[in-house]
C-alpha positions, 0 to 999 in steps of 0.5 A: 500500500505504501507505494500507492499512497506515495504516488497519490501524495505526489499527484496531490502535491502536483495539483496544489503546487504546480512546478512552472514550465520553463519558457523556451523564449522570454522576449523577441528582438526588434529586427529579423529579415525574411527572404521573400521570393518575388513571384511573377506579377507581384510588386512592392505595393502588394509585398509591403501590404502583406508583410506590414512594412513600408516600401521605403523600408524595403528599399533600404534593405534592397539597394539593388532595386533601382525603381520601386515601380519595377521589381524583377521577378524570380529573385529574393529580396530582404524584408525587415520584420519584428521577431516576437516570442509567442506565448513563451514558446517559439519565435515568430511574428503574426502577420494579418492578411485580409482574405479575398473571395478566391483565396485559399490557405495554400495560396496565402502561404505558398504564394502571397507569403512566398513559402515563409510559412506553410498551409498547415501552419496558417491553418493551425493559428486560425479557427476558420474552416479552410473551406468556409473562410468569409471574404474580408476576414482577417487571418493570422499568418505566422512566420517563424524567425530567429533571434540567434543563439548565444550558446552557438556564437555571440558574433551574429546578431541578425537572422534571416528566415530563408525558405529553401527552394529546389535550386538551393544547397548548403554550398550555394547558400554559403557562397551567396551569403559569404558564410562557411558551411560550418556556420550555417550548419551550426544554426541549422543542425537538423536542416537538409539544405538540399530538401527544396522546401522548409526553412533555415536561418541565415545569420548576419553580423549586422551593419555592412554585412552582405546577405544573399547577394542583395546589398549591404545593410 
């Protein structure tokens, strides 16, 4: 009987004196970057709207864009956004998107947000039935981000959320970012850089650092 009583006592103690669960994050950071793949027929007006950022701020992180009214498609551009600690659990930012009558979650995630998130991730943070989303409804679009990891390195203070594409590999990204493969792998230990999809996080030192071949910031 003694083991049973001891177990029951432990349950009672756990009910009345709950041990707090350690948070995975405590605060976010003011700045992260998104590597946004410019799809055909998109423009900076649309991108600035869905990413909740001023066109002037986009241009300041993309000096390679000579004219805000004409942006080449099928390239990546840098989009600044805040990186928040969501419920003490993970780093992300929740964008608000106004649903239109011909939209679906897959289109929002894969096209409008350039695979910075997934259909499943969008659906998880919304209560709407995917087949019954009213026109004009505001939905949550959650994009993951990183504020770095001091246990890995204190050198890098800025991180980019980078959606992998079929043409990407560890070596190609290292070449574009002027980083070593070891640095990239240290921040993405479980990533397959040749997977063709998914997210990795690209570190940068900050002022004057060239990222994704898109210019200095």
